[in-house]
C-alpha positions in Angstrom: 53.8 -2.7 -12.1 52.5 -5.6 -14.2 54.6 -8.7 -14.1 53.6 -10.2 -17.3 55.8 -9.5 -20.3 54.2 -8.4 -23.5 54.9 -9.5 -27.0 55.9 -7.1 -29.7 52.4 -7.6 -31.4 50.7 -6.8 -28.1 52.5 -3.6 -27.8 51.9 -2.6 -31.2 48.2 -3.2 -30.7 48.1 -0.9 -27.7 49.9 1.7 -29.5 47.5 1.4 -32.6 44.4 2.0 -30.1 46.5 5.0 -28.6 46.6 3.1 -25.2 49.0 4.0 -22.5 52.0 2.0 -21.8 52.5 3.5 -18.3 54.1 1.0 -15.8 53.9 -1.9 -17.9 56.8 -4.7 -17.9 58.4 -4.5 -21.3 61.7 -6.0 -20.3 63.6 -7.2 -23.2 60.9 -6.3 -25.5 61.6 -5.8 -29.1 60.6 -2.1 -30.0 63.2 -1.4 -32.7 62.0 1.1 -35.2 58.5 1.3 -33.4 57.0 4.7 -33.4 56.0 5.8 -29.8 56.0 9.6 -30.2 54.2 11.2 -27.3 53.5 7.9 -25.8 53.2 7.7 -21.9 55.9 5.1 -20.6 56.1 6.6 -17.1 57.5 4.0 -14.8 57.8 1.3 -17.5 60.2 -1.5 -17.2 62.2 -1.3 -20.3 65.3 -3.1 -19.1 67.4 -4.5 -21.7 64.7 -3.8 -24.4 65.8 -3.2 -27.9 64.4 0.3 -28.9 67.0 1.1 -31.5 65.9 3.6 -34.2 62.4 3.9 -32.4 60.7 7.3 -32.5 60.3 8.6 -28.8 60.0 12.1 -29.5 58.0 13.9 -26.7 57.5 10.5 -24.9 57.1 10.4 -21.2 59.5 8.1 -19.5 59.7 9.6 -16.0 61.0 7.2 -13.6 61.1 4.5 -16.3 63.7 1.6 -16.0 65.9 1.5 -19.0 69.1 -0.2 -17.7 70.8 -2.0 -20.4 68.3 -1.1 -22.9 69.4 -0.4 -26.7 68.5 3.1 -27.8 71.0 3.4 -30.6 69.8 6.0 -33.3 66.6 6.5 -31.5 64.8 9.9 -31.6 64.1 11.1 -28.2 63.8 14.8 -29.0 61.9 16.5 -26.2 61.4 13.3 -24.2 60.9 13.4 -20.6 63.3 11.2 -18.8 63.4 12.9 -15.3 65.0 10.5 -12.7 64.9 7.6 -15.1 67.2 4.6 -14.4 69.5 4.4 -17.5 72.5 2.7 -16.1 74.6 1.1 -18.9 72.1 2.2 -21.6 73.4 2.2 -25.2 72.4 5.7 -27.0 74.9 5.9 -29.6 73.9 8.3 -32.4 70.6 9.0 -30.7 69.0 12.4 -30.5 67.9 13.7 -27.1 67.7 17.3 -27.9 65.7 19.3 -25.8 64.9 16.3 -23.7 64.7 16.6 -19.9 67.1 14.0 -18.3 67.4 15.7 -14.9 68.3 13.5 -12.1 68.5 10.4 -14.2 71.2 7.7 -13.6 73.3 7.3 -16.8 76.2 5.7 -15.1 78.3 3.9 -17.5 76.0 4.7 -20.4 77.2 5.2 -23.9 76.3 8.2 -25.8 78.9 8.4 -28.2 78.1 10.8 -31.1 74.7 11.5 -29.4 72.8 14.8 -29.8 72.2 16.5 -26.5 71.6 20.1 -27.9 69.7 22.2 -25.2 69.2 18.9 -23.3 68.6 19.3 -19.4 70.7 17.1 -17.5 70.6 19.0 -14.1 71.9 16.8 -11.5 72.1 13.9 -13.6 74.6 10.9 -12.9 77.0 10.5 -15.7 79.9 9.0 -13.9 82.1 6.8 -16.4 79.8 7.6 -19.1 80.9 7.8 -22.7 80.1 11.0 -24.5 82.8 11.0 -26.9 82.2 13.2 -29.9 78.7 14.0 -28.6 77.1 17.4 -29.0 75.9 18.9 -25.8 75.8 22.5 -27.2 73.8 24.9 -24.9 73.0 21.8 -22.6 72.1 22.3 -19.0 74.5 20.1 -17.1 74.3 22.0 -13.7 75.4 19.9 -10.4 75.8 16.8 -12.7 78.0 14.0 -11.8 80.4 13.3 -14.7 83.6 11.8 -12.7 85.7 9.8 -15.1 83.7 10.4 -18.1 84.9 10.3 -21.5 84.2 13.6 -23.4 86.8 13.6 -26.0 86.1 15.9 -28.9 82.6 16.5 -27.4 80.8 19.8 -28.2 79.9 21.7 -25.2 79.7 25.3 -26.6 77.7 27.4 -24.4 76.7 24.5 -21.9 75.9 25.4 -18.5 78.1 23.1 -16.1 77.9 25.1 -12.9 79.0 23.0 -10.0 79.4 19.9 -12.0 81.6 17.3 -11.0 84.2 16.4 -13.8 86.9 15.0 -11.7 89.1 12.7 -13.8 87.3 13.4 -16.9 88.7 13.2 -20.5 87.9 16.6 -22.2 90.7 16.4 -24.7 89.8 18.1 -28.0 86.4 19.0 -26.5 85.0 22.5 -27.4 83.7 24.5 -24.6 83.5 27.8 -26.1 81.6 30.1 -23.9 80.8 27.4 -21.6 79.9 28.1 -17.9 82.0 26.2 -15.4 81.4 28.2 -12.3 82.3 26.2 -9.1 82.8 23.1 -11.4 85.3 20.5 -10.2 87.8 19.3 -12.8 90.4 17.8 -10.5 92.9 15.4 -12.2 91.1 15.8 -15.5 92.7 15.9 -19.0 91.9 19.1 -21.2 94.6 18.8 -23.8 93.7 20.7 -26.8 90.2 21.7 -25.2 88.9 24.9 -26.5 87.8 27.0 -23.6 87.7 30.4 -25.3 85.4 32.9 -23.6 84.5 30.1 -20.9 83.7 31.2 -17.3 85.9 29.4 -14.9 85.1 31.4 -11.9 85.7 29.3 -8.7 86.4 26.2 -10.7 89.0 23.6 -9.5 91.3 22.6 -12.1 94.0 21.0 -9.6 96.3 18.5 -11.3 94.7 19.0 -14.7 96.7 18.6 -18.0 95.9 21.7 -19.9 98.5 21.2 -22.8 97.3 23.0 -25.9 94.2 24.3 -24.2 92.8 27.5 -25.9 92.2 30.0 -23.3 91.6 33.5 -24.9 88.8 35.5 -23.0 88.3 33.2 -20.1 87.2 34.2 -16.8 89.1 32.8 -14.0 88.5 34.7 -10.6 89.3 32.4 -7.7 90.0 29.4 -9.9 92.2 26.6 -8.3 95.2 25.4 -10.2 97.4 23.5 -7.8 99.8 21.2 -9.6 97.9 21.7 -12.9 100.2 21.8 -15.8 100.6 22.5 -19.5 103.6 22.3 -21.9 102.0 25.3 -23.6 98.5 26.9 -23.9 96.9 28.9 -26.7 96.0 32.5 -26.1 95.1 33.5 -29.7 91.6 34.9 -30.1 90.8 32.5 -33.0 92.5 29.5 -31.5 95.0 29.0 -34.4 97.9 28.8 -32.0 99.5 32.0 -33.3 99.8 33.0 -29.7 101.4 30.2 -27.6 102.0 31.0 -23.9 102.9 29.3 -20.6 100.2 28.5 -18.1 101.5 30.9 -15.7 101.0 33.9 -18.2 97.5 32.6 -19.0 96.6 32.6 -15.3 98.5 35.6 -14.2 99.1 35.9 -10.4 97.0 32.9 -9.4 99.2 29.8 -9.9 100.1 29.7 -6.3 102.6 30.4 -3.5 106.3 29.5 -3.9 107.2 25.8 -2.7 110.1 24.2 -1.5 110.9 20.5 -2.0 113.4 18.4 0.0 113.7 15.0 -1.6 115.3 12.1 0.2 116.5 9.0 -1.4 115.4 5.9 0.7 112.8 5.4 3.3 112.2 7.9 6.0 111.2 6.7 9.4 108.3 8.1 11.5 110.7 9.2 14.0 112.6 11.0 11.4 109.5 12.7 10.0 108.6 13.7 13.7 111.9 15.5 14.0 111.6 17.2 10.7 108.1 18.4 11.4 109.1 19.6 14.9 112.0 21.3 13.5 109.6 23.3 11.2 107.2 24.0 13.9 109.9 25.3 16.2 111.2 27.5 13.5 107.8 29.0 12.6 107.3 29.9 16.5 110.7 31.8 16.5 111.0 33.2 13.1 108.9 36.3 13.4 109.5 37.8 10.0 109.7 34.6 8.0 107.3 32.3 9.9 105.0 32.1 6.8 106.8 28.9 5.9 104.5 26.2 6.4 104.1 22.4 5.7 102.2 21.4 2.7 102.6 17.7 2.1 104.7 14.4 2.9 104.9 11.9 0.5 106.7 8.6 0.8 107.4 6.5 -2.4 108.7 3.1 -2.8 112.4 4.3 -2.7 112.3 8.0 -2.1 110.3 10.5 0.0 109.5 14.2 -0.4 108.9 17.0 1.9 106.7 20.0 0.4 107.0 23.4 2.2 105.0 26.4 1.1 105.8 30.1 1.8 104.5 33.6 0.9 107.8 34.4 -0.5 110.9 32.5 -2.1 113.2 34.4 0.4 111.3 32.8 3.3 111.9 29.4 2.1 115.5 30.2 1.5 115.7 31.4 5.1 114.3 28.3 6.5 116.7 26.1 4.4 119.6 27.8 5.8 118.4 26.4 9.2 117.6 23.1 7.6 121.0 22.6 6.3 122.3 22.1 10.0 120.3 18.9 10.2 120.4 17.7 6.7 123.7 15.7 6.8 124.4 14.8 3.2 123.4 17.4 0.8 123.9 20.3 3.3 127.3 21.6 1.4 125.4 21.5 -1.9 122.4 23.3 -0.5 124.5 26.1 1.0 126.5 26.6 -2.3 123.2 27.0 -4.1 121.9 29.2 -1.5 125.1 31.3 -1.9 124.4 31.6 -5.8 121.1 33.3 -5.2 121.4 35.2 -1.8 125.0 35.9 -1.3 127.8 34.3 0.8 127.0 32.1 3.8 129.4 31.5 6.6 129.5 28.6 9.1 129.8 30.0 12.7 130.7 26.8 14.3 132.3 24.8 11.4 130.6 21.6 12.6 127.4 19.4 12.0 126.8 20.7 8.4 125.9 24.3 7.6 123.2 26.7 8.5 122.2 26.5 12.0 124.7 29.0 13.0 125.1 30.3 9.5 124.7 34.1 8.5 123.9 35.7 5.2 126.2 38.7 4.4 124.2 41.9 3.6 125.0 41.8 -0.1 122.5 39.4 -1.8 123.6 38.5 -5.3 120.4 37.7 -7.3 117.6 38.3 -5.1 114.6 40.5 -6.5 113.7 42.1 -3.2 117.1 43.0 -1.5 115.4 43.6 1.7 114.0 40.0 2.2 117.2 38.4 2.9 119.8 41.0 4.0 120.7 38.3 6.5 119.7 34.7 6.9 117.7 35.8 9.9 115.3 38.7 10.1 116.0 41.4 12.8 113.0 40.2 14.9 114.6 36.7 15.1 118.1 38.1 16.4 116.3 39.4 19.5 115.6 35.7 20.4 119.0 34.3 19.8 121.4 33.0 22.5 124.4 34.9 21.5 123.1 37.4 18.8 124.7 35.8 15.9 121.3 34.6 14.2 121.3 31.1 15.8 117.8 29.9 16.7 118.5 27.9 19.9 117.4 24.2 19.9 116.8 23.7 16.1 119.9 21.6 15.5 120.2 20.2 19.1 122.4 17.1 19.6 119.3 14.9 20.5 117.9 15.8 17.0 120.7 15.1 15.2 121.2 11.9 17.1 117.6 11.0 16.3 118.0 11.8 12.6 121.0 9.7 12.4 119.5 6.5 13.8 117.2 6.1 10.7 119.8 6.8 8.2 118.4 10.2 7.2 121.7 12.1 7.6 123.4 9.7 5.1 120.7 9.5 2.6 121.2 11.4 -0.8 119.1 14.5 -1.0 117.9 17.1 -3.4 116.5 20.6 -2.7 114.5 23.1 -4.8 112.7 26.3 -4.3 109.8 26.8 -7.0 108.4 30.3 -7.8 104.7 30.8 -7.5 104.5 30.5 -11.4 106.5 27.4 -11.2 109.9 28.4 -12.3 112.9 26.9 -10.6 114.4 29.5 -8.1 117.0 27.4 -6.4 118.1 23.7 -7.1 120.8 21.5 -5.2 121.4 17.8 -5.2 124.0 15.9 -3.3 124.6 13.5 -6.2 125.1 14.7 -9.8 123.0 11.8 -11.2 120.0 13.0 -9.3 117.7 15.4 -11.1 114.7 17.1 -9.3 111.3 17.2 -10.7 109.3 19.9 -9.0 105.5 20.1 -9.3 103.8 19.0 -12.5 104.5 21.6 -15.1 108.2 22.0 -14.4 110.6 19.9 -16.3 112.9 18.3 -13.8 112.5 15.9 -10.6 111.4 12.8 -8.7 109.0 10.1 -9.7 107.2 9.3 -6.4 104.7 7.0 -8.0 107.6 4.5 -8.9 109.9 5.7 -6.1 113.0 6.9 -7.9 114.7 10.0 -9.3 114.3 10.6 -13.0 115.9 12.6 -15.7 115.0 16.3 -16.7 113.6 15.1 -20.1 110.8 12.9 -18.3 107.3 14.2 -18.7 104.1 13.9 -16.9 101.5 11.9 -19.0 
């Protein structure tokens, strides 16, 4: 590449004689409003150049260097920008329709209100890029990186975003009618009010997304992931006029997830205590033949509270485990047993000591259980064959050594809350040891604990 910079008059002279600008050093050049349609600028250095309102239609800019360049209101229709370096470029109100920007790096670029209709952005890097109110209708954005990008009110109707990474992207009020999002990643994104009617979300990951007010009529969602996705409501009307408001669970029938149990503890939980709790679950899984589907999903430690998340195939499996857990819960065990009684029937303490549950037995008349066969007793028939005395007690789960280990760290005396959340995120069971504590289950359920700030919060709190 030539090292000598060229003046505006030199550049205009070359253009007048239809000479190539290929590989030239045009850094900081003043090219505002210059006509360069169809010009060969392959590999040219245009860093921080002023190319605003210039005509670059059908220009060849492959592997060019445009970092920090100003291209506001530029005409780049059909331009070739394959693998161009465009970090931080200013492209507000520019027209890149039908341009090929595949593999280009536009990290941090500003394309607000830009026209990218039918533009090829395959494999492009658009992380932290501003595309607010931009028009990407019919654009090819396959495998592109758009993490953290601002796509608020953008038009993406019919765009192909197959396997694109939109993690943490802001798509509020964006229009994505008929868009293809097969295998796309939108983890932690915000899609409030986004129009996804007739979009293909097959295999997409929307975990942790805010979907409040999203228009979802006619979507395809086979194998979509929705862990911790949430919405106050979604729009299922065919014309997107909000005449058919629904819950997220109704929109994504049968795929929201498995039932979850939460055990929330006020205060810090020591590593030794966590070890005992995890071991308790592990031993239970080994011995509870019919209800061994209960498994650890997550442990989170906040500033002043901690939470243990469990997952099961059925709510009844989680309830059965919580009967056993009550024997090592300490404070909160009585409230937990009372809550279990309200949904599955009376629970009797066999030994009358060390709380409830280890030696407890559920009577065979559940009160509010949908599948009565699931919890005819606290312990399934296969479990009873492994007991010491046939009364349903699983040996060793509430041993004196375990109780002593949990008491040393203050776990037994800590305030606690318990909840079982159904697969469609309804509260199935709830119990707290202190009336002022309110549980907040996973996002999308209005009640719980703020783990970010480490304190219990009221049921009216909402995730933002």
